[in-house]
MARNUSE-223418 format. One record per residue (C-alpha): x, y, z; residue number from 1. Coordinates in steps of 0.001 Angstrom, whole numbers, plus 500000, padded with zeros to 6 digits. Example, Ala and Ser with C-alpha at 12.3 -4.5 7.8 and 13.67 -1.06 7.14 Angstrom:
<pt><u>512300</u><v>495500</v><w>507800</w><nr>1</nr></pt>
<pt><u>513670</u><v>498940</v><w>507140</w><nr>2</nr></pt>
***
This chain:
<pt><u>499886</u><v>499834</v><w>499991</w><nr>1</nr></pt>
<pt><u>502739</u><v>502309</v><w>501137</w><nr>2</nr></pt>
<pt><u>504536</u><v>501829</v><w>497732</w><nr>3</nr></pt>
<pt><u>501421</u><v>502690</v><w>495659</w><nr>4</nr></pt>
<pt><u>501046</u><v>505582</v><w>497280</w><nr>5</nr></pt>
<pt><u>504751</u><v>506872</v><w>496640</w><nr>6</nr></pt>
<pt><u>504545</u><v>505750</v><w>493161</w><nr>7</nr></pt>
<pt><u>501453</u><v>508008</v><w>492901</w><nr>8</nr></pt>
<pt><u>503099</u><v>510649</v><w>494335</w><nr>9</nr></pt>
<pt><u>505848</u><v>510247</v><w>491933</w><nr>10</nr></pt>
<pt><u>503632</u><v>510396</v><w>488923</w><nr>11</nr></pt>
<pt><u>502175</u><v>513626</v><w>490005</w><nr>12</nr></pt>
<pt><u>505007</u><v>515074</v><w>490426</w><nr>13</nr></pt>
<pt><u>506335</u><v>514103</v><w>487197</w><nr>14</nr></pt>
<pt><u>502407</u><v>514963</v><w>485886</w><nr>15</nr></pt>
<pt><u>502990</u><v>518806</v><w>487274</w><nr>16</nr></pt>
<pt><u>506444</u><v>518987</v><w>485650</w><nr>17</nr></pt>
<pt><u>505671</u><v>518195</v><w>482582</w><nr>18</nr></pt>
<pt><u>502592</u><v>520937</v><w>482754</w><nr>19</nr></pt>
<pt><u>504796</u><v>524076</v><w>484318</w><nr>20</nr></pt>
<pt><u>504695</u><v>526953</v><w>481837</w><nr>21</nr></pt>
<pt><u>508348</u><v>526718</v><w>479611</w><nr>22</nr></pt>
<pt><u>510268</u><v>526045</v><w>476092</w><nr>23</nr></pt>
<pt><u>510037</u><v>522214</v><w>476674</w><nr>24</nr></pt>
<pt><u>506609</u><v>522197</v><w>478222</w><nr>25</nr></pt>
<pt><u>505256</u><v>524531</v><w>475097</w><nr>26</nr></pt>
<pt><u>506788</u><v>521333</v><w>472679</w><nr>27</nr></pt>
<pt><u>505449</u><v>518600</v><w>474763</w><nr>28</nr></pt>
<pt><u>501929</u><v>520246</v><w>474662</w><nr>29</nr></pt>
<pt><u>502354</u><v>521048</v><w>470328</w><nr>30</nr></pt>
<pt><u>503445</u><v>517232</v><w>469835</w><nr>31</nr></pt>
<pt><u>500814</u><v>516037</v><w>472592</w><nr>32</nr></pt>
<pt><u>497845</u><v>517973</v><w>470639</w><nr>33</nr></pt>
<pt><u>499545</u><v>516773</v><w>466739</w><nr>34</nr></pt>
<pt><u>500031</u><v>512741</v><w>468366</w><nr>35</nr></pt>
<pt><u>496781</u><v>512734</v><w>470936</w><nr>36</nr></pt>
<pt><u>499461</u><v>510828</v><w>473525</w><nr>37</nr></pt>
<pt><u>499839</u><v>512004</v><w>476665</w><nr>38</nr></pt>
<pt><u>503140</u><v>513775</v><w>477649</w><nr>39</nr></pt>
<pt><u>503855</u><v>511771</v><w>479965</w><nr>40</nr></pt>
<pt><u>504488</u><v>508539</v><w>477619</w><nr>41</nr></pt>
<pt><u>506151</u><v>510675</v><w>475231</w><nr>42</nr></pt>
<pt><u>508619</u><v>511897</v><w>477410</w><nr>43</nr></pt>
<pt><u>509138</u><v>507884</v><w>478356</w><nr>44</nr></pt>
<pt><u>509757</u><v>506999</v><w>474652</w><nr>45</nr></pt>
<pt><u>511971</u><v>509971</v><w>474378</w><nr>46</nr></pt>
<pt><u>513984</u><v>508421</v><w>477098</w><nr>47</nr></pt>
<pt><u>513512</u><v>504941</v><w>475811</w><nr>48</nr></pt>
<pt><u>515374</u><v>506012</v><w>472683</w><nr>49</nr></pt>
<pt><u>517830</u><v>508129</v><w>474348</w><nr>50</nr></pt>
<pt><u>518477</u><v>505032</v><w>476023</w><nr>51</nr></pt>
<pt><u>518923</u><v>502695</v><w>472921</w><nr>52</nr></pt>
<pt><u>521102</u><v>505614</v><w>471667</w><nr>53</nr></pt>
<pt><u>523350</u><v>506276</v><w>474416</w><nr>54</nr></pt>
<pt><u>524640</u><v>502383</v><w>474385</w><nr>55</nr></pt>
<pt><u>525083</u><v>502580</v><w>470587</w><nr>56</nr></pt>
<pt><u>525193</u><v>505579</v><w>469024</w><nr>57</nr></pt>
<pt><u>527915</u><v>508485</v><w>468803</w><nr>58</nr></pt>
<pt><u>529152</u><v>511498</v><w>470412</w><nr>59</nr></pt>
<pt><u>527149</u><v>509787</v><w>473405</w><nr>60</nr></pt>
<pt><u>529919</u><v>511841</v><w>475447</w><nr>61</nr></pt>
<pt><u>529139</u><v>515425</v><w>474354</w><nr>62</nr></pt>
<pt><u>525080</u><v>514331</v><w>473958</w><nr>63</nr></pt>
<pt><u>524757</u><v>513055</v><w>477962</w><nr>64</nr></pt>
<pt><u>527217</u><v>516578</v><w>479455</w><nr>65</nr></pt>
<pt><u>524469</u><v>518381</v><w>477476</w><nr>66</nr></pt>
<pt><u>521559</u><v>516894</v><w>479030</w><nr>67</nr></pt>
<pt><u>523646</u><v>517499</v><w>482272</w><nr>68</nr></pt>
<pt><u>524069</u><v>520995</v><w>481729</w><nr>69</nr></pt>
<pt><u>521452</u><v>522731</v><w>479724</w><nr>70</nr></pt>
<pt><u>518755</u><v>522436</v><w>481529</w><nr>71</nr></pt>
<pt><u>519764</u><v>523120</v><w>484935</w><nr>72</nr></pt>
<pt><u>521710</u><v>525829</v><w>483539</w><nr>73</nr></pt>
<pt><u>518725</u><v>527542</v><w>482537</w><nr>74</nr></pt>
<pt><u>516296</u><v>526671</v><w>485135</w><nr>75</nr></pt>
<pt><u>519127</u><v>528485</v><w>487673</w><nr>76</nr></pt>
<pt><u>518671</u><v>530928</v><w>485780</w><nr>77</nr></pt>
<pt><u>514951</u><v>531128</v><w>486036</w><nr>78</nr></pt>
<pt><u>515689</u><v>530599</v><w>489897</w><nr>79</nr></pt>
<pt><u>517514</u><v>533721</v><w>489699</w><nr>80</nr></pt>
<pt><u>514805</u><v>535689</v><w>488395</w><nr>81</nr></pt>
<pt><u>512119</u><v>534549</v><w>490870</w><nr>82</nr></pt>
<pt><u>511530</u><v>535555</v><w>494654</w><nr>83</nr></pt>
<pt><u>511558</u><v>532177</v><w>495477</w><nr>84</nr></pt>
<pt><u>514549</u><v>531191</v><w>497609</w><nr>85</nr></pt>
<pt><u>513919</u><v>527140</v><w>497821</w><nr>86</nr></pt>
<pt><u>514475</u><v>526905</v><w>494037</w><nr>87</nr></pt>
<pt><u>518042</u><v>528797</v><w>494966</w><nr>88</nr></pt>
<pt><u>518996</u><v>526372</v><w>497030</w><nr>89</nr></pt>
<pt><u>518158</u><v>523630</v><w>494636</w><nr>90</nr></pt>
<pt><u>519946</u><v>524112</v><w>491611</w><nr>91</nr></pt>
<pt><u>523099</u><v>525173</v><w>494352</w><nr>92</nr></pt>
<pt><u>522973</u><v>522118</v><w>495196</w><nr>93</nr></pt>
<pt><u>522611</u><v>520096</v><w>491781</w><nr>94</nr></pt>
<pt><u>526263</u><v>522362</v><w>490718</w><nr>95</nr></pt>
<pt><u>527701</u><v>521195</v><w>493969</w><nr>96</nr></pt>
<pt><u>527064</u><v>517654</v><w>493416</w><nr>97</nr></pt>
<pt><u>527810</u><v>518055</v><w>489778</w><nr>98</nr></pt>
<pt><u>530851</u><v>519788</v><w>490237</w><nr>99</nr></pt>
<pt><u>532151</u><v>517216</v><w>492979</w><nr>100</nr></pt>
<pt><u>531068</u><v>514542</v><w>490439</w><nr>101</nr></pt>
<pt><u>533060</u><v>515973</v><w>487317</w><nr>102</nr></pt>
<pt><u>536413</u><v>515656</v><w>489845</w><nr>103</nr></pt>
<pt><u>535658</u><v>512193</v><w>490424</w><nr>104</nr></pt>
<pt><u>534905</u><v>511486</v><w>486802</w><nr>105</nr></pt>
<pt><u>538050</u><v>513408</v><w>485458</w><nr>106</nr></pt>
<pt><u>540188</u><v>510980</v><w>487159</w><nr>107</nr></pt>
<pt><u>538065</u><v>508139</v><w>487080</w><nr>108</nr></pt>
<pt><u>536976</u><v>508746</v><w>483081</w><nr>109</nr></pt>
<pt><u>539762</u><v>507222</v><w>481406</w><nr>110</nr></pt>
<pt><u>538803</u><v>503808</v><w>482774</w><nr>111</nr></pt>
<pt><u>534534</u><v>503599</v><w>483215</w><nr>112</nr></pt>
<pt><u>534198</u><v>505215</v><w>479531</w><nr>113</nr></pt>
<pt><u>535585</u><v>501756</v><w>478088</w><nr>114</nr></pt>
<pt><u>531962</u><v>500352</v><w>479405</w><nr>115</nr></pt>
<pt><u>529396</u><v>500276</v><w>476877</w><nr>116</nr></pt>
<pt><u>526460</u><v>501446</v><w>479387</w><nr>117</nr></pt>
<pt><u>528619</u><v>504052</v><w>480812</w><nr>118</nr></pt>
<pt><u>527322</u><v>507062</v><w>479551</w><nr>119</nr></pt>
<pt><u>523813</u><v>505190</v><w>479761</w><nr>120</nr></pt>
<pt><u>523968</u><v>504796</v><w>483923</w><nr>121</nr></pt>
<pt><u>525922</u><v>508921</v><w>483668</w><nr>122</nr></pt>
<pt><u>522625</u><v>510080</v><w>482281</w><nr>123</nr></pt>
<pt><u>520788</u><v>508327</v><w>484364</w><nr>124</nr></pt>
<pt><u>522345</u><v>509470</v><w>487038</w><nr>125</nr></pt>
<pt><u>522250</u><v>513235</v><w>486275</w><nr>126</nr></pt>
<pt><u>518394</u><v>512968</v><w>485358</w><nr>127</nr></pt>
<pt><u>518143</u><v>511546</v><w>489099</w><nr>128</nr></pt>
<pt><u>520185</u><v>514492</v><w>490515</w><nr>129</nr></pt>
<pt><u>517843</u><v>516962</v><w>488962</w><nr>130</nr></pt>
<pt><u>514995</u><v>515341</v><w>489290</w><nr>131</nr></pt>
<pt><u>512111</u><v>517817</v><w>490524</w><nr>132</nr></pt>
<pt><u>511485</u><v>515510</v><w>493761</w><nr>133</nr></pt>
<pt><u>512722</u><v>516276</v><w>497654</w><nr>134</nr></pt>
<pt><u>514980</u><v>513170</v><w>497329</w><nr>135</nr></pt>
<pt><u>516336</u><v>513457</v><w>494242</w><nr>136</nr></pt>
<pt><u>519953</u><v>512134</v><w>493976</w><nr>137</nr></pt>
<pt><u>521534</u><v>515872</v><w>494871</w><nr>138</nr></pt>
<pt><u>519807</u><v>516083</v><w>497478</w><nr>139</nr></pt>
<pt><u>520981</u><v>512810</v><w>498483</w><nr>140</nr></pt>
<pt><u>524380</u><v>512740</v><w>498062</w><nr>141</nr></pt>
<pt><u>524977</u><v>516798</v><w>499311</w><nr>142</nr></pt>
<pt><u>523071</u><v>515496</v><w>502760</w><nr>143</nr></pt>
<pt><u>524593</u><v>511791</v><w>503170</w><nr>144</nr></pt>
<pt><u>527842</u><v>512485</v><w>501719</w><nr>145</nr></pt>
<pt><u>529199</u><v>516057</v><w>500853</w><nr>146</nr></pt>
<pt><u>527722</u><v>517857</v><w>503549</w><nr>147</nr></pt>
<pt><u>529460</u><v>515899</v><w>506438</w><nr>148</nr></pt>
<pt><u>532809</u><v>515388</v><w>503786</w><nr>149</nr></pt>
<pt><u>533021</u><v>519094</v><w>503813</w><nr>150</nr></pt>
<pt><u>532121</u><v>519985</v><w>507858</w><nr>151</nr></pt>
<pt><u>534468</u><v>516951</v><w>508539</w><nr>152</nr></pt>
<pt><u>537374</u><v>518434</v><w>506091</w><nr>153</nr></pt>
<pt><u>536859</u><v>522273</v><w>507519</w><nr>154</nr></pt>
<pt><u>537137</u><v>520825</v><w>511197</w><nr>155</nr></pt>
<pt><u>540494</u><v>519160</v><w>510305</w><nr>156</nr></pt>
<pt><u>541647</u><v>522237</v><w>508664</w><nr>157</nr></pt>
<pt><u>540588</u><v>524253</v><w>511293</w><nr>158</nr></pt>
<pt><u>542447</u><v>522172</v><w>513823</w><nr>159</nr></pt>
<pt><u>545559</u><v>522233</v><w>511910</w><nr>160</nr></pt>
<pt><u>545390</u><v>525564</v><w>511172</w><nr>161</nr></pt>
<pt><u>544884</u><v>526437</v><w>515273</w><nr>162</nr></pt>
<pt><u>548113</u><v>523949</v><w>515833</w><nr>163</nr></pt>
<pt><u>549998</u><v>526024</v><w>513367</w><nr>164</nr></pt>
<pt><u>549156</u><v>528891</v><w>514967</w><nr>165</nr></pt>
<pt><u>550037</u><v>527968</v><w>518131</w><nr>166</nr></pt>
<pt><u>552989</u><v>526233</v><w>517671</w><nr>167</nr></pt>
<pt><u>554421</u><v>529961</v><w>515634</w><nr>168</nr></pt>
<pt><u>553188</u><v>531872</v><w>518575</w><nr>169</nr></pt>
<pt><u>555187</u><v>529079</v><w>521102</w><nr>170</nr></pt>
<pt><u>558518</u><v>529340</v><w>518112</w><nr>171</nr></pt>
<pt><u>557774</u><v>533235</v><w>518685</w><nr>172</nr></pt>
<pt><u>557307</u><v>532458</v><w>523021</w><nr>173</nr></pt>
<pt><u>560709</u><v>530659</v><w>522481</w><nr>174</nr></pt>
<pt><u>562497</u><v>532776</v><w>520587</w><nr>175</nr></pt>
<pt><u>561720</u><v>536104</v><w>522146</w><nr>176</nr></pt>
<pt><u>563369</u><v>533986</v><w>525627</w><nr>177</nr></pt>
<pt><u>566152</u><v>532979</v><w>523502</w><nr>178</nr></pt>
<pt><u>567041</u><v>536267</v><w>522856</w><nr>179</nr></pt>
<pt><u>566081</u><v>537898</v><w>525863</w><nr>180</nr></pt>
<pt><u>568572</u><v>535316</v><w>527699</w><nr>181</nr></pt>
<pt><u>571224</u><v>536393</v><w>524582</w><nr>182</nr></pt>
<pt><u>570995</u><v>539764</v><w>525588</w><nr>183</nr></pt>
<pt><u>571353</u><v>539139</v><w>529252</w><nr>184</nr></pt>
<pt><u>574415</u><v>536886</v><w>529326</w><nr>185</nr></pt>
<pt><u>575975</u><v>539115</v><w>526632</w><nr>186</nr></pt>
<pt><u>574659</u><v>542262</v><w>529359</w><nr>187</nr></pt>
<pt><u>576826</u><v>539813</v><w>532168</w><nr>188</nr></pt>
<pt><u>579773</u><v>539608</v><w>529524</w><nr>189</nr></pt>
<pt><u>579826</u><v>542762</v><w>529209</w><nr>190</nr></pt>
<pt><u>579769</u><v>543998</v><w>532838</w><nr>191</nr></pt>
<pt><u>582072</u><v>541339</v><w>533706</w><nr>192</nr></pt>
<pt><u>584438</u><v>542341</v><w>531286</w><nr>193</nr></pt>
<pt><u>584217</u><v>546042</v><w>532014</w><nr>194</nr></pt>
<pt><u>584312</u><v>544807</v><w>536209</w><nr>195</nr></pt>
<pt><u>587920</u><v>542826</v><w>535419</w><nr>196</nr></pt>
<pt><u>589485</u><v>545424</v><w>533603</w><nr>197</nr></pt>
<pt><u>588577</u><v>547886</v><w>536337</w><nr>198</nr></pt>
<pt><u>589823</u><v>545686</v><w>538724</w><nr>199</nr></pt>
<pt><u>593362</u><v>545056</v><w>536552</w><nr>200</nr></pt>
<pt><u>593363</u><v>549244</v><w>536570</w><nr>201</nr></pt>
<pt><u>593259</u><v>549284</v><w>539809</w><nr>202</nr></pt>
<pt><u>596016</u><v>546648</v><w>540966</w><nr>203</nr></pt>
<pt><u>597602</u><v>548650</v><w>538573</w><nr>204</nr></pt>
<pt><u>597330</u><v>551943</v><w>540241</w><nr>205</nr></pt>
<pt><u>597605</u><v>550340</v><w>543829</w><nr>206</nr></pt>
<pt><u>601303</u><v>548798</v><w>542417</w><nr>207</nr></pt>
<pt><u>602605</u><v>552548</v><w>541387</w><nr>208</nr></pt>
<pt><u>601576</u><v>553703</v><w>544102</w><nr>209</nr></pt>
<pt><u>603655</u><v>551172</v><w>546710</w><nr>210</nr></pt>
<pt><u>606161</u><v>550791</v><w>544084</w><nr>211</nr></pt>
<pt><u>609458</u><v>552585</v><w>545172</w><nr>212</nr></pt>
<pt><u>609726</u><v>555207</v><w>542912</w><nr>213</nr></pt>
<pt><u>606558</u><v>556967</v><w>544824</w><nr>214</nr></pt>
<pt><u>608355</u><v>556098</v><w>547984</w><nr>215</nr></pt>
<pt><u>611079</u><v>558057</v><w>546992</w><nr>216</nr></pt>
***
């Protein structure tokens, strides 16, 4: 029973998304009127054709990159121009996850791109990340992986910075004490040297006063 409610909820979300007023849904409406086929089934058919093309077609990397960039960029511009803030958060989260995914893909693409279904799974992953649901891939990955990782890294960097700062302060204090000790030692040596010379001078004067020449 719960599964049916969830499936119905997902379908309602998809229907709501497909009936939003924009250039994409205007095109769907035109095709729907001409073919008399529900726009949901049109999208499912297009998705099936796209899946086949991503398995056997050419330039699949470019197609997937465009799918992962063009619509999110368009939606992001709309979010910036709108007065709502929740859509801003949604697409900021998407671009954060997309950036992290691009970094990971940069190092793994040379191996994964050889698999025949790689671009199909990549397309499915990006669609999941931009899906109009509160539990889409961007929300899931950000709150489950990226956010804890970033907070942990931030704490580590802050602790490292504090340790370095504390070490620098400790080093400066040690250097200051060392300089003070060096100055005191130099002062003491100068004082001892002057005292020694004064004693020697006094001894010479006493020797001269006590000599026979002074007596005569």
